[in-house]
Phi, psi and omega in degrees: 000137180285137179215189183298330186289322183248011182303313180302320179295319180295319179298319179299319179292322179295316180297332179280358180073028183285105185305316179301331179292317177296316183296322180298315180296316182299311182292331179295321188253355185308308187299313181297315183292320179297314181298323179294310180294321180295323179294325181281316187268339182056037180208117185295317182298313180291328178297317177299316181299317180294318180298316177300317179298322179295316179299314181298319180298315182289315183288344178279352180226070185292336178297316178290321181296329181295336181272355183281132179266339179228090183303322181298315180293321180296314178296322179295321180293316179297317180298316179299314181298318180293320180293318179294322178297318179293323179297317178298320179293321179298317179295320178294319178295322180297319178295322180293316178299317179298318182293333179271355180057044177269126180257137176289147177297147176275161181141149185301328185286351183239023182263167175053231189297331184288347176301326179297321178293321177298319179296325177298319180289326175298322178302317179297320177297317180299314181301319180294317181288325176297316179298332183276351179295149178295156175304142182094314177282320181298316181295318179298314182300314183293315182295321183281311188261335179266310180272351174064035174282153177285171178300314182293321179295317179297317179299319181292318181297318185268351179070036178233172182281155177303324180295322178294322177301312182298316182296313181293323179296316180299317181290321179294317180298316180297318180297315182289320177303315181297314183294317182292313182297330179291330183262344189276086177234162179301323182292326184279342179271108180274096182281136181247082179294147183287136176201156176091186183267123181306308188300312183296319182291315179299316181297311182298315181294319180294316179297324178294319178293322178296321179293318180296328180276357180077017180278327176245000000 
């Protein structure tokens, strides 16, 4: 386990892109970080994703990591912040889905806990469709339904009339509802049920991302 005594040596190995050094740190802290992220998000798949994101974030800034006296606590703090940020985004996405009156497809494969994964995929569809909205409509949609500004606040920010805000929002909402519902089928939702060993998957995925980023 890495500690204050061998931290400089570990940093040197990390800077040299020594893959076993990264793997040692990852396997040492995987269980704690996964449990932490899982407790916040209540979703195993997203917890793995957050833990991987935490490792990439820390390993991408080795200068800051070199100043850390307790790597475990530092990784836990980064993981917690990322998980809480994702949780806030999930709640915001849920409100957005509700406001658009989008219904999840029925079927055994999309019930109970896996509904969260379906919502994650709807978020990706939403992001794509929001980006595709025309200028002027996209800003209104984001300010009203994503940032939750009032009609008058949105009008003031964009320098348009409240009536224009309402009109553009209605048209943007209708466009996105149509696009999402057209794509939202059981076949198009790739549900990722949890399976396998957490540690091995997190380790393999993180090392692959580190290699792709040129860190190892």
